[in-house]
Biopython code that builds the backbone (N, CA, C, O; Angstrom):
import numpy as np
from Bio.PDB.StructureBuilder import StructureBuilder

atoms = [
    (1, "MET", "N", (-95.228, 50.372, -108.706)),
    (1, "MET", "CA", (-94.891, 48.948, -109.043)),
    (1, "MET", "C", (-95.860, 47.812, -108.511)),
    (1, "MET", "O", (-95.941, 46.744, -109.116)),
    (2, "THR", "N", (-96.499, 48.038, -107.510)),
    (2, "THR", "CA", (-97.472, 47.088, -107.002)),
    (2, "THR", "C", (-98.397, 46.796, -108.037)),
    (2, "THR", "O", (-98.620, 45.616, -108.305)),
    (3, "ALA", "N", (-99.085, 47.897, -108.785)),
    (3, "ALA", "CA", (-100.194, 47.510, -109.679)),
    (3, "ALA", "C", (-99.438, 46.831, -110.647)),
    (3, "ALA", "O", (-99.868, 45.701, -110.880)),
    (4, "THR", "N", (-98.376, 47.193, -111.327)),
    (4, "THR", "CA", (-97.941, 46.303, -112.378)),
    (4, "THR", "C", (-97.566, 44.913, -112.073)),
    (4, "THR", "O", (-97.545, 44.073, -112.973)),
    (5, "VAL", "N", (-97.272, 44.624, -110.869)),
    (5, "VAL", "CA", (-96.995, 43.322, -110.524)),
    (5, "VAL", "C", (-98.094, 42.442, -110.384)),
    (5, "VAL", "O", (-98.075, 41.247, -110.678)),
    (6, "GLY", "N", (-99.197, 43.170, -109.854)),
    (6, "GLY", "CA", (-100.590, 42.429, -109.546)),
    (6, "GLY", "C", (-101.207, 42.417, -111.174)),
    (6, "GLY", "O", (-101.981, 41.489, -111.412)),
    (7, "THR", "N", (-100.959, 43.243, -112.144)),
    (7, "THR", "CA", (-101.346, 42.963, -113.413)),
    (7, "THR", "C", (-100.583, 41.638, -113.853)),
    (7, "THR", "O", (-101.190, 40.676, -114.322)),
    (8, "LEU", "N", (-99.385, 41.659, -113.689)),
    (8, "LEU", "CA", (-98.469, 40.532, -114.209)),
    (8, "LEU", "C", (-99.127, 39.311, -113.817)),
    (8, "LEU", "O", (-99.468, 38.474, -114.651)),
    (9, "ALA", "N", (-99.343, 39.160, -112.412)),
    (9, "ALA", "CA", (-99.915, 38.152, -111.729)),
    (9, "ALA", "C", (-101.020, 37.596, -112.242)),
    (9, "ALA", "O", (-101.162, 36.381, -112.380)),
    (10, "GLY", "N", (-102.040, 38.642, -112.617)),
    (10, "GLY", "CA", (-103.252, 38.193, -113.265)),
    (10, "GLY", "C", (-102.988, 37.671, -114.350)),
    (10, "GLY", "O", (-103.653, 36.650, -114.527)),
    (11, "ALA", "N", (-102.148, 37.975, -115.355)),
    (11, "ALA", "CA", (-101.792, 37.470, -116.617)),
    (11, "ALA", "C", (-101.303, 36.064, -116.506)),
    (11, "ALA", "O", (-101.706, 35.206, -117.292)),
    (12, "VAL", "N", (-100.345, 35.768, -115.440)),
    (12, "VAL", "CA", (-99.939, 34.458, -115.167)),
    (12, "VAL", "C", (-101.189, 33.468, -114.932)),
    (12, "VAL", "O", (-101.485, 32.431, -115.527)),
    (13, "TRP", "N", (-101.823, 34.133, -113.864)),
    (13, "TRP", "CA", (-102.948, 33.094, -113.318)),
    (13, "TRP", "C", (-103.895, 32.632, -114.399)),
    (13, "TRP", "O", (-104.351, 31.490, -114.454)),
    (14, "THR", "N", (-104.198, 33.751, -115.385)),
    (14, "THR", "CA", (-105.053, 33.300, -116.602)),
    (14, "THR", "C", (-104.458, 32.247, -117.737)),
    (14, "THR", "O", (-105.024, 31.371, -118.393)),
    (15, "ALA", "N", (-103.158, 32.671, -117.698)),
    (15, "ALA", "CA", (-102.573, 31.853, -118.692)),
    (15, "ALA", "C", (-102.617, 30.230, -118.019)),
    (15, "ALA", "O", (-102.809, 29.261, -118.754)),
    (16, "LEU", "N", (-102.450, 30.115, -116.806)),
    (16, "LEU", "CA", (-102.254, 28.736, -116.296)),
    (16, "LEU", "C", (-103.765, 28.079, -116.036)),
    (16, "LEU", "O", (-104.006, 26.875, -115.941)),
    (17, "ASN", "N", (-104.782, 29.247, -115.939)),
    (17, "ASN", "CA", (-106.080, 28.563, -115.719)),
    (17, "ASN", "C", (-106.502, 28.085, -117.317)),
    (17, "ASN", "O", (-107.192, 27.079, -117.478)),
    (18, "GLU", "N", (-106.128, 28.722, -118.222)),
    (18, "GLU", "CA", (-106.448, 28.421, -119.787)),
    (18, "GLU", "C", (-105.739, 27.089, -120.174)),
    (18, "GLU", "O", (-106.298, 26.239, -120.866)),
    (19, "ASN", "N", (-104.602, 26.973, -119.736)),
    (19, "ASN", "CA", (-103.578, 26.076, -120.360)),
    (19, "ASN", "C", (-103.201, 24.969, -119.369)),
    (19, "ASN", "O", (-102.588, 24.024, -119.867)),
    (20, "GLY", "N", (-103.421, 24.924, -118.240)),
    (20, "GLY", "CA", (-102.828, 24.092, -117.215)),
    (20, "GLY", "C", (-101.469, 24.124, -116.864)),
    (20, "GLY", "O", (-100.900, 25.186, -117.115)),
    (21, "ALA", "N", (-100.806, 23.236, -116.349)),
    (21, "ALA", "CA", (-99.403, 23.341, -116.013)),
    (21, "ALA", "C", (-98.520, 23.815, -117.211)),
    (21, "ALA", "O", (-98.701, 23.331, -118.328)),
    (22, "LEU", "N", (-97.578, 24.749, -116.983)),
    (22, "LEU", "CA", (-96.772, 25.115, -117.983)),
    (22, "LEU", "C", (-95.409, 25.236, -117.466)),
    (22, "LEU", "O", (-95.205, 25.623, -116.316)),
    (23, "ASN", "N", (-94.389, 24.893, -118.342)),
    (23, "ASN", "CA", (-93.032, 25.472, -117.608)),
    (23, "ASN", "C", (-92.714, 26.940, -117.762)),
    (23, "ASN", "O", (-93.421, 27.596, -118.527)),
    (24, "SER", "N", (-91.711, 27.531, -117.107)),
    (24, "SER", "CA", (-91.574, 28.779, -117.076)),
    (24, "SER", "C", (-91.327, 29.459, -118.328)),
    (24, "SER", "O", (-91.658, 30.645, -118.348)),
    (25, "LYS", "N", (-90.691, 28.847, -119.638)),
    (25, "LYS", "CA", (-90.537, 29.346, -120.732)),
    (25, "LYS", "C", (-92.007, 29.515, -121.460)),
    (25, "LYS", "O", (-92.325, 30.570, -122.008)),
    (26, "ASP", "N", (-92.716, 28.566, -121.414)),
    (26, "ASP", "CA", (-93.958, 28.737, -122.019)),
    (26, "ASP", "C", (-94.917, 29.459, -121.369)),
    (26, "ASP", "O", (-95.807, 30.027, -122.002)),
    (27, "LEU", "N", (-94.830, 29.510, -120.016)),
    (27, "LEU", "CA", (-95.492, 30.670, -119.292)),
    (27, "LEU", "C", (-95.367, 31.876, -119.675)),
    (27, "LEU", "O", (-96.331, 32.609, -119.897)),
    (28, "LYS", "N", (-93.960, 32.272, -119.816)),
    (28, "LYS", "CA", (-93.670, 33.754, -120.242)),
    (28, "LYS", "C", (-94.292, 34.086, -121.508)),
    (28, "LYS", "O", (-94.869, 35.158, -121.691)),
    (29, "LYS", "N", (-94.166, 33.057, -122.500)),
    (29, "LYS", "CA", (-94.531, 33.246, -123.817)),
    (29, "LYS", "C", (-96.249, 33.425, -123.803)),
    (29, "LYS", "O", (-96.708, 34.464, -124.277)),
    (30, "VAL", "N", (-97.098, 32.475, -123.298)),
    (30, "VAL", "CA", (-98.424, 32.644, -123.150)),
    (30, "VAL", "C", (-99.128, 33.616, -122.518)),
    (30, "VAL", "O", (-100.296, 33.877, -122.804)),
    (31, "ALA", "N", (-98.299, 34.347, -121.410)),
    (31, "ALA", "CA", (-98.957, 35.371, -120.639)),
    (31, "ALA", "C", (-98.483, 36.624, -121.017)),
    (31, "ALA", "O", (-98.810, 37.650, -120.419)),
    (32, "LYS", "N", (-97.571, 36.597, -122.179)),
    (32, "LYS", "CA", (-96.827, 37.637, -122.978)),
    (32, "LYS", "C", (-95.980, 38.568, -121.823)),
    (32, "LYS", "O", (-96.086, 39.793, -121.777)),
    (33, "ILE", "N", (-95.294, 37.932, -121.085)),
    (33, "ILE", "CA", (-94.413, 38.708, -120.223)),
    (33, "ILE", "C", (-92.882, 38.627, -120.945)),
    (33, "ILE", "O", (-92.321, 37.640, -121.420)),
    (34, "LYS", "N", (-92.444, 39.946, -120.858)),
    (34, "LYS", "CA", (-91.174, 40.159, -121.569)),
    (34, "LYS", "C", (-89.780, 39.777, -121.094)),
    (34, "LYS", "O", (-88.817, 39.524, -121.818)),
    (35, "SER", "N", (-89.822, 39.774, -119.723)),
    (35, "SER", "CA", (-88.541, 39.492, -119.078)),
    (35, "SER", "C", (-88.769, 38.510, -117.863)),
    (35, "SER", "O", (-89.897, 38.418, -117.379)),
    (36, "ASP", "N", (-87.693, 37.762, -117.354)),
    (36, "ASP", "CA", (-87.604, 36.805, -116.479)),
    (36, "ASP", "C", (-87.952, 37.479, -115.166)),
    (36, "ASP", "O", (-88.614, 36.898, -114.306)),
    (37, "LYS", "N", (-87.503, 38.696, -115.028)),
    (37, "LYS", "CA", (-87.570, 39.380, -113.622)),
    (37, "LYS", "C", (-89.082, 39.603, -113.481)),
    (37, "LYS", "O", (-89.528, 39.361, -112.359)),
    (38, "ASP", "N", (-90.014, 40.050, -114.480)),
    (38, "ASP", "CA", (-91.466, 40.264, -114.504)),
    (38, "ASP", "C", (-92.013, 39.016, -114.065)),
    (38, "ASP", "O", (-92.728, 39.022, -113.063)),
    (39, "LEU", "N", (-91.763, 37.873, -114.712)),
    (39, "LEU", "CA", (-92.245, 36.657, -114.490)),
    (39, "LEU", "C", (-92.042, 36.187, -113.117)),
    (39, "LEU", "O", (-92.986, 35.631, -112.557)),
    (40, "PHE", "N", (-90.990, 36.332, -112.539)),
    (40, "PHE", "CA", (-90.526, 35.916, -111.111)),
    (40, "PHE", "C", (-91.441, 36.900, -110.146)),
    (40, "PHE", "O", (-92.060, 36.455, -109.180)),
    (41, "LEU", "N", (-91.446, 38.056, -110.465)),
    (41, "LEU", "CA", (-92.233, 38.873, -109.553)),
    (41, "LEU", "C", (-93.725, 38.454, -109.473)),
    (41, "LEU", "O", (-94.337, 38.405, -108.406)),
    (42, "ALA", "N", (-94.237, 38.169, -110.619)),
    (42, "ALA", "CA", (-95.554, 37.631, -110.734)),
    (42, "ALA", "C", (-95.824, 36.431, -110.056)),
    (42, "ALA", "O", (-96.873, 36.262, -109.435)),
    (43, "LEU", "N", (-94.731, 35.395, -110.158)),
    (43, "LEU", "CA", (-94.865, 34.073, -109.488)),
    (43, "LEU", "C", (-94.724, 34.232, -108.085)),
    (43, "LEU", "O", (-95.313, 33.428, -107.362)),
    (44, "GLY", "N", (-93.821, 35.427, -107.418)),
    (44, "GLY", "CA", (-93.981, 35.456, -106.105)),
    (44, "GLY", "C", (-95.135, 35.927, -105.652)),
    (44, "GLY", "O", (-95.620, 35.512, -104.599)),
    (45, "TRP", "N", (-95.690, 36.820, -106.375)),
    (45, "TRP", "CA", (-97.102, 37.300, -105.823)),
    (45, "TRP", "C", (-98.024, 36.021, -105.466)),
    (45, "TRP", "O", (-98.561, 35.760, -104.389)),
    (46, "LEU", "N", (-98.049, 35.376, -106.547)),
    (46, "LEU", "CA", (-98.942, 34.470, -106.613)),
    (46, "LEU", "C", (-98.604, 33.169, -105.646)),
    (46, "LEU", "O", (-99.460, 32.428, -105.163)),
    (47, "LEU", "N", (-97.323, 33.063, -105.484)),
    (47, "LEU", "CA", (-96.782, 32.063, -104.416)),
    (47, "LEU", "C", (-97.234, 32.533, -102.948)),
    (47, "LEU", "O", (-97.716, 31.740, -102.140)),
    (48, "ARG", "N", (-97.036, 33.880, -102.682)),
    (48, "ARG", "CA", (-97.517, 34.660, -101.446)),
    (48, "ARG", "C", (-98.857, 34.305, -101.240)),
    (48, "ARG", "O", (-99.176, 33.791, -100.168)),
    (49, "GLU", "N", (-99.707, 34.513, -102.141)),
    (49, "GLU", "CA", (-101.105, 34.132, -102.264)),
    (49, "GLU", "C", (-101.577, 32.971, -102.137)),
    (49, "GLU", "O", (-102.785, 32.785, -101.988)),
    (50, "ASP", "N", (-100.656, 31.962, -102.178)),
    (50, "ASP", "CA", (-100.771, 30.394, -102.328)),
    (50, "ASP", "C", (-101.755, 29.968, -103.343)),
    (50, "ASP", "O", (-102.638, 29.146, -103.097)),
    (51, "LYS", "N", (-101.577, 30.582, -104.569)),
    (51, "LYS", "CA", (-102.381, 30.391, -105.728)),
    (51, "LYS", "C", (-101.709, 29.267, -106.750)),
    (51, "LYS", "O", (-102.394, 28.628, -107.549)),
    (52, "VAL", "N", (-100.472, 29.136, -106.631)),
    (52, "VAL", "CA", (-99.704, 28.275, -107.278)),
    (52, "VAL", "C", (-98.639, 27.186, -106.742)),
    (52, "VAL", "O", (-98.145, 27.253, -105.616)),
    (53, "VAL", "N", (-98.354, 26.213, -107.648)),
    (53, "VAL", "CA", (-97.240, 25.488, -106.952)),
    (53, "VAL", "C", (-96.250, 25.477, -108.100)),
    (53, "VAL", "O", (-96.502, 25.350, -109.298)),
    (54, "VAL", "N", (-94.949, 25.651, -107.443)),
    (54, "VAL", "CA", (-93.775, 25.767, -108.418)),
    (54, "VAL", "C", (-92.894, 24.458, -108.210)),
    (54, "VAL", "O", (-92.510, 24.231, -107.063)),
    (55, "ALA", "N", (-92.580, 23.671, -109.125)),
    (55, "ALA", "CA", (-91.755, 22.455, -109.084)),
    (55, "ALA", "C", (-90.648, 22.599, -110.022)),
    (55, "ALA", "O", (-90.778, 23.129, -111.125)),
    (56, "GLU", "N", (-89.517, 22.102, -109.555)),
    (56, "GLU", "CA", (-88.280, 22.150, -110.359)),
    (56, "GLU", "C", (-87.727, 20.494, -110.583)),
    (56, "GLU", "O", (-87.469, 19.693, -109.686)),
    (57, "ALA", "N", (-87.637, 20.264, -112.143)),
    (57, "ALA", "CA", (-87.064, 19.074, -112.380)),
    (57, "ALA", "C", (-86.184, 19.109, -113.471)),
    (57, "ALA", "O", (-86.565, 19.515, -114.569)),
    (58, "ASP", "N", (-85.031, 18.716, -113.263)),
    (58, "ASP", "CA", (-83.908, 19.083, -114.516)),
    (58, "ASP", "C", (-83.708, 20.472, -114.910)),
    (58, "ASP", "O", (-83.576, 20.920, -116.049)),
    (59, "LYS", "N", (-83.706, 21.133, -113.700)),
    (59, "LYS", "CA", (-83.404, 22.780, -113.812)),
    (59, "LYS", "C", (-84.498, 23.362, -114.795)),
    (59, "LYS", "O", (-84.208, 24.287, -115.554)),
    (60, "VAL", "N", (-85.797, 22.787, -114.764)),
    (60, "VAL", "CA", (-86.946, 23.612, -115.313)),
    (60, "VAL", "C", (-87.838, 23.614, -114.603)),
    (60, "VAL", "O", (-88.309, 22.600, -114.088)),
    (61, "LEU", "N", (-88.314, 24.966, -114.411)),
    (61, "LEU", "CA", (-89.474, 25.219, -113.401)),
    (61, "LEU", "C", (-90.870, 24.833, -114.087)),
    (61, "LEU", "O", (-90.899, 25.053, -115.298)),
    (62, "THR", "N", (-91.806, 24.401, -113.630)),
    (62, "THR", "CA", (-92.958, 24.006, -113.968)),
    (62, "THR", "C", (-94.207, 24.500, -112.793)),
    (62, "THR", "O", (-94.262, 24.159, -111.612)),
    (63, "VAL", "N", (-94.994, 25.250, -113.415)),
    (63, "VAL", "CA", (-95.900, 26.089, -112.579)),
    (63, "VAL", "C", (-97.367, 25.594, -112.962)),
    (63, "VAL", "O", (-97.794, 25.491, -114.112)),
    (64, "THR", "N", (-98.093, 25.293, -111.726)),
    (64, "THR", "CA", (-99.559, 24.825, -111.776)),
    (64, "THR", "C", (-100.400, 25.598, -110.841)),
    (64, "THR", "O", (-99.944, 25.947, -109.753)),
    (65, "LEU", "N", (-101.657, 25.898, -111.222)),
    (65, "LEU", "CA", (-102.572, 26.441, -110.120)),
    (65, "LEU", "C", (-103.040, 25.376, -109.169)),
    (65, "LEU", "O", (-103.343, 24.246, -109.553)),
    (66, "LYS", "N", (-103.087, 25.749, -107.981)),
    (66, "LYS", "CA", (-103.489, 25.013, -106.886)),
    (66, "LYS", "C", (-105.166, 24.858, -107.011)),
    (66, "LYS", "O", (-105.794, 24.238, -106.153)),
]
sb = StructureBuilder()
sb.init_structure("model")
sb.init_model(0)
sb.init_chain("A")
sb.init_seg("    ")
for serial, (resi, resn, name, xyz) in enumerate(atoms, 1):
    if name == "N":
        sb.init_residue(resn, " ", resi, " ")
    sb.init_atom(name, np.array(xyz, "f"), 0.0, 1.0, " ", f" {name:<3s}", serial, name[0])
structure = sb.get_structure()
């Protein structure tokens, strides 16, 4: 499972690096992640490594690289 989450985190980081800030729906689409669970696992990984910032406005998550 750790390898899978690491791969998902890499896909999220790449999507953000190439596109800038994205909301969670667009990030999932650009990173080609199929489920919310996988997206949140990847975001948790990146948050733990202090690589991203997640903000919420009007119940929409926006993710940016640090």
